[in-house]
Jmol script that loads the backbone (N, CA, C; Angstrom):
load data "model"
ATOM      1  N   UNK A   1     -15.835  22.664  21.795  1.00  0.00           N
ATOM      2  CA  UNK A   1     -15.690  21.899  22.807  1.00  0.00           C
ATOM      3  C   UNK A   1     -15.877  20.454  21.704  1.00  0.00           C
ATOM      4  N   UNK A   2     -17.142  20.056  20.691  1.00  0.00           N
ATOM      5  CA  UNK A   2     -16.744  19.339  19.982  1.00  0.00           C
ATOM      6  C   UNK A   2     -15.457  19.087  19.080  1.00  0.00           C
ATOM      7  N   UNK A   3     -14.898  20.400  18.491  1.00  0.00           N
ATOM      8  CA  UNK A   3     -13.909  19.699  17.631  1.00  0.00           C
ATOM      9  C   UNK A   3     -12.871  19.348  18.266  1.00  0.00           C
ATOM     10  N   UNK A   4     -12.355  19.614  19.733  1.00  0.00           N
ATOM     11  CA  UNK A   4     -11.005  19.510  20.881  1.00  0.00           C
ATOM     12  C   UNK A   4     -11.486  17.156  20.954  1.00  0.00           C
ATOM     13  N   UNK A   5     -12.922  16.959  21.104  1.00  0.00           N
ATOM     14  CA  UNK A   5     -13.355  15.945  21.397  1.00  0.00           C
ATOM     15  C   UNK A   5     -13.216  14.952  20.015  1.00  0.00           C
ATOM     16  N   UNK A   6     -13.459  15.635  18.594  1.00  0.00           N
ATOM     17  CA  UNK A   6     -13.169  14.889  16.905  1.00  0.00           C
ATOM     18  C   UNK A   6     -11.663  15.145  17.414  1.00  0.00           C
ATOM     19  N   UNK A   7     -10.423  15.806  17.865  1.00  0.00           N
ATOM     20  CA  UNK A   7      -9.285  15.967  17.800  1.00  0.00           C
ATOM     21  C   UNK A   7      -8.265  15.069  18.701  1.00  0.00           C
ATOM     22  N   UNK A   8      -9.463  14.555  19.676  1.00  0.00           N
ATOM     23  CA  UNK A   8      -8.530  13.621  21.080  1.00  0.00           C
ATOM     24  C   UNK A   8      -9.400  12.159  20.105  1.00  0.00           C
ATOM     25  N   UNK A   9     -10.461  11.987  19.389  1.00  0.00           N
ATOM     26  CA  UNK A   9     -10.471  10.837  19.366  1.00  0.00           C
ATOM     27  C   UNK A   9      -9.846  10.437  17.810  1.00  0.00           C
ATOM     28  N   UNK A  10      -9.318  11.510  16.677  1.00  0.00           N
ATOM     29  CA  UNK A  10      -8.682  11.040  16.062  1.00  0.00           C
ATOM     30  C   UNK A  10      -7.203  10.913  16.590  1.00  0.00           C
ATOM     31  N   UNK A  11      -6.620  11.630  17.161  1.00  0.00           N
ATOM     32  CA  UNK A  11      -4.976  11.164  17.643  1.00  0.00           C
ATOM     33  C   UNK A  11      -5.232   9.572  18.314  1.00  0.00           C
ATOM     34  N   UNK A  12      -6.055   9.560  18.994  1.00  0.00           N
ATOM     35  CA  UNK A  12      -6.405   8.223  19.643  1.00  0.00           C
ATOM     36  C   UNK A  12      -6.558   6.893  18.859  1.00  0.00           C
ATOM     37  N   UNK A  13      -7.186   7.236  17.477  1.00  0.00           N
ATOM     38  CA  UNK A  13      -7.181   6.208  16.171  1.00  0.00           C
ATOM     39  C   UNK A  13      -5.750   6.288  15.726  1.00  0.00           C
ATOM     40  N   UNK A  14      -5.064   7.510  15.503  1.00  0.00           N
ATOM     41  CA  UNK A  14      -3.820   7.238  14.811  1.00  0.00           C
ATOM     42  C   UNK A  14      -3.003   6.403  15.914  1.00  0.00           C
ATOM     43  N   UNK A  15      -2.666   6.733  17.194  1.00  0.00           N
ATOM     44  CA  UNK A  15      -2.315   6.113  18.191  1.00  0.00           C
ATOM     45  C   UNK A  15      -2.219   4.714  17.879  1.00  0.00           C
ATOM     46  N   UNK A  16      -3.530   4.472  18.067  1.00  0.00           N
ATOM     47  CA  UNK A  16      -3.825   2.707  17.755  1.00  0.00           C
ATOM     48  C   UNK A  16      -3.381   1.964  16.540  1.00  0.00           C
ATOM     49  N   UNK A  17      -3.351   2.769  15.588  1.00  0.00           N
ATOM     50  CA  UNK A  17      -3.446   1.994  14.178  1.00  0.00           C
ATOM     51  C   UNK A  17      -1.819   2.289  13.805  1.00  0.00           C
ATOM     52  N   UNK A  18      -1.256   3.315  14.757  1.00  0.00           N
ATOM     53  CA  UNK A  18       0.511   3.283  14.774  1.00  0.00           C
ATOM     54  C   UNK A  18       0.894   1.768  15.362  1.00  0.00           C
ATOM     55  N   UNK A  19       0.625   1.762  16.750  1.00  0.00           N
ATOM     56  CA  UNK A  19       0.806   0.380  17.137  1.00  0.00           C
ATOM     57  C   UNK A  19       0.228  -0.701  16.677  1.00  0.00           C
ATOM     58  N   UNK A  20      -0.460  -0.811  16.178  1.00  0.00           N
ATOM     59  CA  UNK A  20      -1.236  -2.089  15.542  1.00  0.00           C
ATOM     60  C   UNK A  20      -0.202  -2.004  14.344  1.00  0.00           C
ATOM     61  N   UNK A  21       0.182  -1.306  13.464  1.00  0.00           N
ATOM     62  CA  UNK A  21       1.264  -1.365  12.340  1.00  0.00           C
ATOM     63  C   UNK A  21       2.482  -2.109  13.165  1.00  0.00           C
ATOM     64  N   UNK A  22       2.839  -1.627  13.961  1.00  0.00           N
ATOM     65  CA  UNK A  22       4.518  -2.058  14.791  1.00  0.00           C
ATOM     66  C   UNK A  22       4.036  -3.628  15.222  1.00  0.00           C
ATOM     67  N   UNK A  23       3.019  -3.657  15.686  1.00  0.00           N
ATOM     68  CA  UNK A  23       2.635  -5.001  16.554  1.00  0.00           C
ATOM     69  C   UNK A  23       3.099  -6.131  15.186  1.00  0.00           C
ATOM     70  N   UNK A  24       2.481  -6.177  14.119  1.00  0.00           N
ATOM     71  CA  UNK A  24       2.042  -6.136  12.890  1.00  0.00           C
ATOM     72  C   UNK A  24       3.901  -6.704  12.458  1.00  0.00           C
ATOM     73  N   UNK A  25       4.649  -5.511  12.665  1.00  0.00           N
ATOM     74  CA  UNK A  25       5.709  -5.856  12.068  1.00  0.00           C
ATOM     75  C   UNK A  25       6.882  -6.078  12.425  1.00  0.00           C
ATOM     76  N   UNK A  26       6.629  -6.739  14.003  1.00  0.00           N
ATOM     77  CA  UNK A  26       6.970  -7.066  15.096  1.00  0.00           C
ATOM     78  C   UNK A  26       6.854  -8.842  14.790  1.00  0.00           C
ATOM     79  N   UNK A  27       5.883  -8.869  14.704  1.00  0.00           N
ATOM     80  CA  UNK A  27       5.108 -10.310  14.765  1.00  0.00           C
ATOM     81  C   UNK A  27       5.768 -11.131  13.197  1.00  0.00           C
ATOM     82  N   UNK A  28       5.525 -10.119  12.140  1.00  0.00           N
ATOM     83  CA  UNK A  28       6.121 -10.642  10.895  1.00  0.00           C
ATOM     84  C   UNK A  28       7.722 -11.063  11.521  1.00  0.00           C
ATOM     85  N   UNK A  29       8.329 -10.215  11.973  1.00  0.00           N
ATOM     86  CA  UNK A  29      10.198 -10.235  12.341  1.00  0.00           C
ATOM     87  C   UNK A  29      10.193 -11.783  13.178  1.00  0.00           C
ATOM     88  N   UNK A  30       9.262 -11.477  13.641  1.00  0.00           N
ATOM     89  CA  UNK A  30       9.432 -12.921  14.694  1.00  0.00           C
ATOM     90  C   UNK A  30       8.974 -14.370  14.401  1.00  0.00           C
ATOM     91  N   UNK A  31       8.364 -14.209  13.540  1.00  0.00           N
ATOM     92  CA  UNK A  31       7.612 -15.248  12.773  1.00  0.00           C
ATOM     93  C   UNK A  31       8.681 -15.754  11.460  1.00  0.00           C
ATOM     94  N   UNK A  32       8.924 -15.090  10.994  1.00  0.00           N
ATOM     95  CA  UNK A  32      10.016 -15.056   9.679  1.00  0.00           C
ATOM     96  C   UNK A  32       8.534 -15.437   8.633  1.00  0.00           C
ATOM     97  N   UNK A  33       7.912 -14.874   8.670  1.00  0.00           N
ATOM     98  CA  UNK A  33       6.780 -15.391   7.888  1.00  0.00           C
ATOM     99  C   UNK A  33       7.160 -14.500   6.366  1.00  0.00           C
ATOM    100  N   UNK A  34       7.076 -15.130   5.574  1.00  0.00           N
ATOM    101  CA  UNK A  34       7.157 -14.384   4.320  1.00  0.00           C
ATOM    102  C   UNK A  34       6.520 -12.824   4.051  1.00  0.00           C
ATOM    103  N   UNK A  35       7.248 -12.170   3.951  1.00  0.00           N
ATOM    104  CA  UNK A  35       6.337 -10.774   3.737  1.00  0.00           C
ATOM    105  C   UNK A  35       6.954  -9.764   2.808  1.00  0.00           C
ATOM    106  N   UNK A  36       6.109  -8.349   2.845  1.00  0.00           N
ATOM    107  CA  UNK A  36       6.527  -7.386   1.824  1.00  0.00           C
ATOM    108  C   UNK A  36       5.959  -6.077   1.968  1.00  0.00           C
ATOM    109  N   UNK A  37       6.932  -4.794   1.896  1.00  0.00           N
ATOM    110  CA  UNK A  37       6.013  -3.756   2.696  1.00  0.00           C
ATOM    111  C   UNK A  37       5.409  -3.109   1.356  1.00  0.00           C
ATOM    112  N   UNK A  38       4.793  -2.340   1.717  1.00  0.00           N
ATOM    113  CA  UNK A  38       3.583  -1.494   0.472  1.00  0.00           C
ATOM    114  C   UNK A  38       4.568  -0.909  -0.826  1.00  0.00           C
ATOM    115  N   UNK A  39       5.967  -0.430   0.158  1.00  0.00           N
ATOM    116  CA  UNK A  39       6.598   0.097  -1.269  1.00  0.00           C
ATOM    117  C   UNK A  39       7.488  -0.899  -1.571  1.00  0.00           C
ATOM    118  N   UNK A  40       7.958  -2.273  -1.220  1.00  0.00           N
ATOM    119  CA  UNK A  40       8.286  -3.344  -1.723  1.00  0.00           C
ATOM    120  C   UNK A  40       7.298  -3.381  -3.096  1.00  0.00           C
ATOM    121  N   UNK A  41       6.057  -3.603  -2.738  1.00  0.00           N
ATOM    122  CA  UNK A  41       5.043  -4.473  -3.696  1.00  0.00           C
ATOM    123  C   UNK A  41       4.976  -3.369  -4.895  1.00  0.00           C
ATOM    124  N   UNK A  42       5.253  -1.980  -4.587  1.00  0.00           N
ATOM    125  CA  UNK A  42       5.417  -1.070  -5.328  1.00  0.00           C
ATOM    126  C   UNK A  42       6.274  -0.811  -6.135  1.00  0.00           C
ATOM    127  N   UNK A  43       6.990  -1.283  -5.798  1.00  0.00           N
ATOM    128  CA  UNK A  43       8.416  -1.883  -6.893  1.00  0.00           C
ATOM    129  C   UNK A  43       8.479  -2.741  -7.815  1.00  0.00           C
ATOM    130  N   UNK A  44       7.967  -3.636  -7.527  1.00  0.00           N
ATOM    131  CA  UNK A  44       7.205  -4.940  -8.067  1.00  0.00           C
ATOM    132  C   UNK A  44       7.194  -4.797  -9.002  1.00  0.00           C
ATOM    133  N   UNK A  45       5.487  -3.714  -8.912  1.00  0.00           N
ATOM    134  CA  UNK A  45       4.620  -3.806  -9.914  1.00  0.00           C
ATOM    135  C   UNK A  45       5.263  -2.687 -11.229  1.00  0.00           C
ATOM    136  N   UNK A  46       5.576  -1.271 -10.240  1.00  0.00           N
ATOM    137  CA  UNK A  46       6.309  -0.381 -11.189  1.00  0.00           C
ATOM    138  C   UNK A  46       7.609  -1.279 -12.221  1.00  0.00           C
ATOM    139  N   UNK A  47       8.085  -2.354 -12.023  1.00  0.00           N
ATOM    140  CA  UNK A  47       9.685  -2.439 -12.169  1.00  0.00           C
ATOM    141  C   UNK A  47       9.172  -3.615 -13.285  1.00  0.00           C
ATOM    142  N   UNK A  48       7.815  -4.314 -13.152  1.00  0.00           N
ATOM    143  CA  UNK A  48       7.222  -5.536 -13.698  1.00  0.00           C
ATOM    144  C   UNK A  48       7.145  -5.463 -15.478  1.00  0.00           C
ATOM    145  N   UNK A  49       7.873  -6.483 -16.155  1.00  0.00           N
ATOM    146  CA  UNK A  49       7.838  -5.895 -17.911  1.00  0.00           C
ATOM    147  C   UNK A  49       6.696  -6.040 -18.474  1.00  0.00           C
ATOM    148  N   UNK A  50       5.738  -6.203 -17.865  1.00  0.00           N
ATOM    149  CA  UNK A  50       4.357  -6.831 -18.474  1.00  0.00           C
ATOM    150  C   UNK A  50       3.406  -5.805 -18.002  1.00  0.00           C
ATOM    151  N   UNK A  51       3.948  -4.765 -16.913  1.00  0.00           N
ATOM    152  CA  UNK A  51       2.883  -3.899 -17.039  1.00  0.00           C
ATOM    153  C   UNK A  51       2.579  -3.048 -18.267  1.00  0.00           C
ATOM    154  N   UNK A  52       1.289  -2.230 -17.915  1.00  0.00           N
ATOM    155  CA  UNK A  52       0.403  -1.203 -18.781  1.00  0.00           C
ATOM    156  C   UNK A  52       0.644   0.021 -18.200  1.00  0.00           C
ATOM    157  N   UNK A  53       1.779   1.437 -18.557  1.00  0.00           N
ATOM    158  CA  UNK A  53       1.493   2.540 -17.878  1.00  0.00           C
ATOM    159  C   UNK A  53       0.688   3.348 -18.730  1.00  0.00           C
ATOM    160  N   UNK A  54       0.260   4.249 -17.875  1.00  0.00           N
ATOM    161  CA  UNK A  54      -0.514   5.808 -18.501  1.00  0.00           C
ATOM    162  C   UNK A  54       0.026   6.800 -17.402  1.00  0.00           C
ATOM    163  N   UNK A  55       0.525   7.600 -18.063  1.00  0.00           N
ATOM    164  CA  UNK A  55       1.445   9.247 -17.459  1.00  0.00           C
ATOM    165  C   UNK A  55       0.640   9.985 -18.193  1.00  0.00           C
ATOM    166  N   UNK A  56      -0.291  10.848 -17.070  1.00  0.00           N
ATOM    167  CA  UNK A  56      -0.760  12.104 -17.309  1.00  0.00           C
ATOM    168  C   UNK A  56      -0.808  12.902 -16.474  1.00  0.00           C
ATOM    169  N   UNK A  57      -0.698  14.395 -16.650  1.00  0.00           N
ATOM    170  CA  UNK A  57      -0.148  15.765 -16.285  1.00  0.00           C
ATOM    171  C   UNK A  57      -1.245  16.451 -16.097  1.00  0.00           C
ATOM    172  N   UNK A  58      -1.783  16.897 -14.363  1.00  0.00           N
ATOM    173  CA  UNK A  58      -2.847  17.411 -14.447  1.00  0.00           C
ATOM    174  C   UNK A  58      -2.429  18.765 -13.313  1.00  0.00           C
ATOM    175  N   UNK A  59      -2.683  19.937 -13.791  1.00  0.00           N
ATOM    176  CA  UNK A  59      -2.433  20.863 -13.508  1.00  0.00           C
ATOM    177  C   UNK A  59      -0.716  21.158 -13.114  1.00  0.00           C
ATOM    178  N   UNK A  60       0.411  20.847 -13.982  1.00  0.00           N
ATOM    179  CA  UNK A  60       1.663  20.493 -13.725  1.00  0.00           C
ATOM    180  C   UNK A  60       2.110  19.160 -12.978  1.00  0.00           C
ATOM    181  N   UNK A  61       1.292  18.693 -12.659  1.00  0.00           N
ATOM    182  CA  UNK A  61       1.551  17.365 -11.693  1.00  0.00           C
ATOM    183  C   UNK A  61       1.858  16.460 -12.070  1.00  0.00           C
ATOM    184  N   UNK A  62       2.609  15.246 -12.237  1.00  0.00           N
ATOM    185  CA  UNK A  62       2.844  13.969 -13.171  1.00  0.00           C
ATOM    186  C   UNK A  62       1.901  12.805 -12.041  1.00  0.00           C
ATOM    187  N   UNK A  63       0.907  12.128 -13.200  1.00  0.00           N
ATOM    188  CA  UNK A  63       0.401  10.858 -12.344  1.00  0.00           C
ATOM    189  C   UNK A  63       0.937  10.170 -13.388  1.00  0.00           C
ATOM    190  N   UNK A  64       1.063   8.769 -12.609  1.00  0.00           N
ATOM    191  CA  UNK A  64       1.414   7.224 -13.406  1.00  0.00           C
ATOM    192  C   UNK A  64       0.287   6.459 -12.432  1.00  0.00           C
ATOM    193  N   UNK A  65      -0.065   5.697 -13.572  1.00  0.00           N
ATOM    194  CA  UNK A  65      -1.407   4.614 -13.640  1.00  0.00           C
ATOM    195  C   UNK A  65      -0.601   3.486 -13.682  1.00  0.00           C
ATOM    196  N   UNK A  66      -0.675   2.005 -13.216  1.00  0.00           N
ATOM    197  CA  UNK A  66       0.380   0.812 -14.044  1.00  0.00           C
ATOM    198  C   UNK A  66      -0.930   0.056 -13.713  1.00  0.00           C
ATOM    199  N   UNK A  67      -1.163  -0.974 -14.234  1.00  0.00           N
ATOM    200  CA  UNK A  67      -1.960  -2.055 -14.405  1.00  0.00           C
ATOM    201  C   UNK A  67      -1.542  -3.065 -14.841  1.00  0.00           C
ATOM    202  N   UNK A  68      -1.585  -4.092 -14.546  1.00  0.00           N
ATOM    203  CA  UNK A  68      -1.016  -5.816 -14.833  1.00  0.00           C
ATOM    204  C   UNK A  68      -2.095  -6.927 -14.508  1.00  0.00           C
ATOM    205  N   UNK A  69      -2.257  -7.714 -14.868  1.00  0.00           N
ATOM    206  CA  UNK A  69      -2.488  -8.897 -14.974  1.00  0.00           C
ATOM    207  C   UNK A  69      -2.027  -9.948 -14.629  1.00  0.00           C
ATOM    208  N   UNK A  70      -1.299 -10.829 -13.824  1.00  0.00           N
ATOM    209  CA  UNK A  70      -0.154 -11.969 -13.595  1.00  0.00           C
ATOM    210  C   UNK A  70      -0.246 -13.008 -12.939  1.00  0.00           C
ATOM    211  N   UNK A  71      -0.811 -14.583 -13.518  1.00  0.00           N
ATOM    212  CA  UNK A  71      -1.454 -15.469 -12.916  1.00  0.00           C
ATOM    213  C   UNK A  71      -2.438 -15.474 -11.978  1.00  0.00           C
ATOM    214  N   UNK A  72      -3.746 -14.764 -12.308  1.00  0.00           N
ATOM    215  CA  UNK A  72      -4.631 -14.432 -11.586  1.00  0.00           C
ATOM    216  C   UNK A  72      -4.277 -13.544 -10.888  1.00  0.00           C
ATOM    217  N   UNK A  73      -3.974 -12.983 -10.739  1.00  0.00           N
ATOM    218  CA  UNK A  73      -4.008 -11.616  -9.606  1.00  0.00           C
ATOM    219  C   UNK A  73      -4.201 -10.185 -10.424  1.00  0.00           C
ATOM    220  N   UNK A  74      -4.465  -9.577 -10.087  1.00  0.00           N
ATOM    221  CA  UNK A  74      -4.873  -7.986 -10.354  1.00  0.00           C
ATOM    222  C   UNK A  74      -3.999  -7.073  -9.828  1.00  0.00           C
ATOM    223  N   UNK A  75      -2.933  -6.202 -10.265  1.00  0.00           N
ATOM    224  CA  UNK A  75      -1.784  -5.492  -9.496  1.00  0.00           C
ATOM    225  C   UNK A  75      -2.948  -4.142  -9.979  1.00  0.00           C
ATOM    226  N   UNK A  76      -2.283  -2.957  -9.070  1.00  0.00           N
ATOM    227  CA  UNK A  76      -2.560  -1.480 -10.130  1.00  0.00           C
ATOM    228  C   UNK A  76      -1.547  -0.696  -8.750  1.00  0.00           C
ATOM    229  N   UNK A  77      -1.326   0.251  -9.515  1.00  0.00           N
ATOM    230  CA  UNK A  77      -0.332   1.248  -8.808  1.00  0.00           C
ATOM    231  C   UNK A  77      -0.843   2.547  -9.449  1.00  0.00           C
ATOM    232  N   UNK A  78      -0.885   3.465  -8.345  1.00  0.00           N
ATOM    233  CA  UNK A  78      -0.899   4.964  -8.770  1.00  0.00           C
ATOM    234  C   UNK A  78      -0.174   6.122  -7.847  1.00  0.00           C
ATOM    235  N   UNK A  79       0.311   6.804  -9.078  1.00  0.00           N
ATOM    236  CA  UNK A  79       1.862   7.549  -8.609  1.00  0.00           C
ATOM    237  C   UNK A  79       1.908   9.052  -8.314  1.00  0.00           C
ATOM    238  N   UNK A  80       2.086  10.340  -7.779  1.00  0.00           N
ATOM    239  CA  UNK A  80       2.265  11.247  -8.449  1.00  0.00           C
ATOM    240  C   UNK A  80       3.710  11.501  -8.015  1.00  0.00           C
ATOM    241  N   UNK A  81       4.416  11.855  -9.536  1.00  0.00           N
ATOM    242  CA  UNK A  81       5.401  11.890  -9.201  1.00  0.00           C
ATOM    243  C   UNK A  81       6.190  10.779  -9.030  1.00  0.00           C
ATOM    244  N   UNK A  82       7.209  10.696  -7.673  1.00  0.00           N
ATOM    245  CA  UNK A  82       7.728   9.345  -6.803  1.00  0.00           C
ATOM    246  C   UNK A  82       6.953   9.093  -5.753  1.00  0.00           C
ATOM    247  N   UNK A  83       6.026   9.935  -5.645  1.00  0.00           N
ATOM    248  CA  UNK A  83       4.955   9.352  -4.714  1.00  0.00           C
ATOM    249  C   UNK A  83       3.790   8.003  -4.241  1.00  0.00           C
ATOM    250  N   UNK A  84       4.192   7.388  -4.051  1.00  0.00           N
ATOM    251  CA  UNK A  84       3.060   6.356  -3.822  1.00  0.00           C
ATOM    252  C   UNK A  84       1.870   6.671  -3.488  1.00  0.00           C
ATOM    253  N   UNK A  85       0.851   6.727  -4.436  1.00  0.00           N
ATOM    254  CA  UNK A  85      -0.996   7.313  -3.769  1.00  0.00           C
ATOM    255  C   UNK A  85      -1.692   5.891  -3.221  1.00  0.00           C
ATOM    256  N   UNK A  86      -1.638   4.747  -4.543  1.00  0.00           N
ATOM    257  CA  UNK A  86      -2.509   3.631  -4.213  1.00  0.00           C
ATOM    258  C   UNK A  86      -1.794   2.431  -4.601  1.00  0.00           C
ATOM    259  N   UNK A  87      -2.063   1.283  -3.634  1.00  0.00           N
ATOM    260  CA  UNK A  87      -1.786  -0.073  -4.307  1.00  0.00           C
ATOM    261  C   UNK A  87      -2.679  -0.978  -4.083  1.00  0.00           C
ATOM    262  N   UNK A  88      -2.941  -1.542  -5.242  1.00  0.00           N
ATOM    263  CA  UNK A  88      -3.784  -2.691  -5.169  1.00  0.00           C
ATOM    264  C   UNK A  88      -3.735  -4.351  -5.395  1.00  0.00           C
ATOM    265  N   UNK A  89      -3.972  -4.982  -4.881  1.00  0.00           N
ATOM    266  CA  UNK A  89      -3.539  -6.257  -5.370  1.00  0.00           C
ATOM    267  C   UNK A  89      -4.998  -7.073  -4.888  1.00  0.00           C
ATOM    268  N   UNK A  90      -5.371  -7.977  -6.035  1.00  0.00           N
ATOM    269  CA  UNK A  90      -6.129  -8.902  -5.906  1.00  0.00           C
ATOM    270  C   UNK A  90      -6.254  -9.964  -6.466  1.00  0.00           C
ATOM    271  N   UNK A  91      -6.672 -10.869  -5.991  1.00  0.00           N
ATOM    272  CA  UNK A  91      -7.231 -12.182  -6.501  1.00  0.00           C
ATOM    273  C   UNK A  91      -8.278 -12.448  -6.321  1.00  0.00           C
ATOM    274  N   UNK A  92      -9.260 -13.251  -7.616  1.00  0.00           N
ATOM    275  CA  UNK A  92     -10.202 -14.030  -7.637  1.00  0.00           C
ATOM    276  C   UNK A  92     -11.607 -12.787  -6.553  1.00  0.00           C
ATOM    277  N   UNK A  93     -11.716 -11.707  -6.811  1.00  0.00           N
ATOM    278  CA  UNK A  93     -12.598 -10.564  -6.286  1.00  0.00           C
ATOM    279  C   UNK A  93     -12.018 -10.456  -4.790  1.00  0.00           C
ATOM    280  N   UNK A  94     -11.167 -11.366  -4.222  1.00  0.00           N
ATOM    281  CA  UNK A  94     -10.533 -11.078  -3.120  1.00  0.00           C
ATOM    282  C   UNK A  94      -9.239 -10.192  -2.577  1.00  0.00           C
ATOM    283  N   UNK A  95      -9.829  -8.930  -1.923  1.00  0.00           N
ATOM    284  CA  UNK A  95      -8.393  -7.651  -2.108  1.00  0.00           C
ATOM    285  C   UNK A  95      -7.376  -8.526  -1.244  1.00  0.00           C
ATOM    286  N   UNK A  96      -6.085  -8.539  -1.739  1.00  0.00           N
ATOM    287  CA  UNK A  96      -4.724  -9.018  -0.853  1.00  0.00           C
ATOM    288  C   UNK A  96      -4.298  -7.653  -0.131  1.00  0.00           C
ATOM    289  N   UNK A  97      -4.304  -6.861  -0.983  1.00  0.00           N
ATOM    290  CA  UNK A  97      -3.308  -5.240  -0.310  1.00  0.00           C
ATOM    291  C   UNK A  97      -4.465  -4.134  -0.596  1.00  0.00           C
ATOM    292  N   UNK A  98      -4.655  -3.041   0.055  1.00  0.00           N
ATOM    293  CA  UNK A  98      -5.686  -2.485  -0.560  1.00  0.00           C
ATOM    294  C   UNK A  98      -4.980  -0.575   0.470  1.00  0.00           C
ATOM    295  N   UNK A  99      -3.595  -0.146  -0.493  1.00  0.00           N
ATOM    296  CA  UNK A  99      -3.128   0.521   0.072  1.00  0.00           C
ATOM    297  C   UNK A  99      -3.758   2.152  -0.310  1.00  0.00           C
ATOM    298  N   UNK A 100      -4.031   2.860   0.624  1.00  0.00           N
ATOM    299  CA  UNK A 100      -4.198   4.289   0.429  1.00  0.00           C
ATOM    300  C   UNK A 100      -3.432   5.648   1.036  1.00  0.00           C
ATOM    301  N   UNK A 101      -2.670   6.366   0.370  1.00  0.00           N
ATOM    302  CA  UNK A 101      -1.474   7.032   1.023  1.00  0.00           C
ATOM    303  C   UNK A 101      -2.590   7.870   2.380  1.00  0.00           C
ATOM    304  N   UNK A 102      -3.491   8.627   1.977  1.00  0.00           N
ATOM    305  CA  UNK A 102      -4.340   9.696   2.499  1.00  0.00           C
ATOM    306  C   UNK A 102      -5.085   8.862   4.044  1.00  0.00           C
ATOM    307  N   UNK A 103      -5.141   7.312   4.337  1.00  0.00           N
ATOM    308  CA  UNK A 103      -5.415   6.738   5.055  1.00  0.00           C
ATOM    309  C   UNK A 103      -3.756   6.397   6.328  1.00  0.00           C
ATOM    310  N   UNK A 104      -4.607   6.471   7.551  1.00  0.00           N
ATOM    311  CA  UNK A 104      -3.334   6.447   8.590  1.00  0.00           C
ATOM    312  C   UNK A 104      -3.003   4.569   9.327  1.00  0.00           C
ATOM    313  N   UNK A 105      -3.952   3.859   8.560  1.00  0.00           N
ATOM    314  CA  UNK A 105      -4.089   2.551   9.091  1.00  0.00           C
ATOM    315  C   UNK A 105      -2.423   1.816   8.701  1.00  0.00           C
ATOM    316  N   UNK A 106      -1.604   2.106   7.531  1.00  0.00           N
ATOM    317  CA  UNK A 106      -0.473   1.260   6.445  1.00  0.00           C
ATOM    318  C   UNK A 106       0.794   2.182   6.552  1.00  0.00           C
ATOM    319  N   UNK A 107       1.686   2.188   6.761  1.00  0.00           N
ATOM    320  CA  UNK A 107       2.960   3.225   6.347  1.00  0.00           C
ATOM    321  C   UNK A 107       3.451   2.511   5.261  1.00  0.00           C
ATOM    322  N   UNK A 108       4.482   3.282   4.252  1.00  0.00           N
ATOM    323  CA  UNK A 108       4.891   2.343   3.236  1.00  0.00           C
ATOM    324  C   UNK A 108       6.188   0.999   3.830  1.00  0.00           C
ATOM    325  N   UNK A 109       6.125   1.226   5.159  1.00  0.00           N
ATOM    326  CA  UNK A 109       6.960  -0.130   5.063  1.00  0.00           C
ATOM    327  C   UNK A 109       6.604  -0.827   6.282  1.00  0.00           C
ATOM    328  N   UNK A 110       5.556  -1.128   6.798  1.00  0.00           N
ATOM    329  CA  UNK A 110       4.530  -1.790   7.486  1.00  0.00           C
ATOM    330  C   UNK A 110       4.641  -3.194   6.441  1.00  0.00           C
ATOM    331  N   UNK A 111       5.280  -4.294   6.856  1.00  0.00           N
ATOM    332  CA  UNK A 111       5.193  -5.513   6.357  1.00  0.00           C
ATOM    333  C   UNK A 111       3.948  -6.002   5.969  1.00  0.00           C
ATOM    334  N   UNK A 112       3.495  -6.937   4.708  1.00  0.00           N
ATOM    335  CA  UNK A 112       2.757  -7.578   5.053  1.00  0.00           C
ATOM    336  C   UNK A 112       2.543  -8.774   4.211  1.00  0.00           C
ATOM    337  N   UNK A 113       1.859 -10.222   4.319  1.00  0.00           N
ATOM    338  CA  UNK A 113       2.311 -11.382   3.812  1.00  0.00           C
ATOM    339  C   UNK A 113       1.676 -11.024   2.146  1.00  0.00           C
ATOM    340  N   UNK A 114       2.484 -11.640   1.535  1.00  0.00           N
ATOM    341  CA  UNK A 114       2.524 -11.549   0.016  1.00  0.00           C
ATOM    342  C   UNK A 114       3.486 -12.589  -0.358  1.00  0.00           C
ATOM    343  N   UNK A 115       2.519 -13.860  -0.890  1.00  0.00           N
ATOM    344  CA  UNK A 115       3.164 -14.624  -1.323  1.00  0.00           C
ATOM    345  C   UNK A 115       3.423 -14.640  -2.884  1.00  0.00           C
ATOM    346  N   UNK A 116       2.713 -13.943  -3.403  1.00  0.00           N
ATOM    347  CA  UNK A 116       3.701 -13.755  -4.879  1.00  0.00           C
ATOM    348  C   UNK A 116       4.492 -13.024  -5.487  1.00  0.00           C
ATOM    349  N   UNK A 117       5.581 -12.243  -4.579  1.00  0.00           N
ATOM    350  CA  UNK A 117       6.713 -11.798  -4.586  1.00  0.00           C
ATOM    351  C   UNK A 117       8.084 -12.603  -3.958  1.00  0.00           C
ATOM    352  N   UNK A 118       7.394 -13.707  -3.587  1.00  0.00           N
ATOM    353  CA  UNK A 118       8.830 -14.554  -3.227  1.00  0.00           C
ATOM    354  C   UNK A 118       9.570 -14.943  -4.517  1.00  0.00           C
ATOM    355  N   UNK A 119      10.547 -15.248  -4.459  1.00  0.00           N
ATOM    356  CA  UNK A 119      11.561 -15.304  -5.394  1.00  0.00           C
ATOM    357  C   UNK A 119      11.881 -17.077  -5.482  1.00  0.00           C
TER     358      UNK A 119
END
end "model"
wireframe off; spacefill off
backbone 0.3
color backbone group
């Protein structure tokens, strides 16, 4: 009985988080506010010329760790092969982006405000 209740609660949370992410996406699209998806931010970090990269193989899997400090902002990206595991962007001890692939809250394509990516 407890497992069934836990399963229902988990499904409700996932549904709420997905709806919340879609709502944010629509609001950003409607207002025209500058935003970027987690994937776009990861690509920005990965392709920046000032990035420091450490690559390691664990049990036959390749992990890449990207770090950079630019204009008072700290960027961190962690990947397993080509999959994005973690993205962090921080400014003066304030987290701007904290993406973890194992959480249900955000998807790779959820737009988030991120003014540093503007061209």
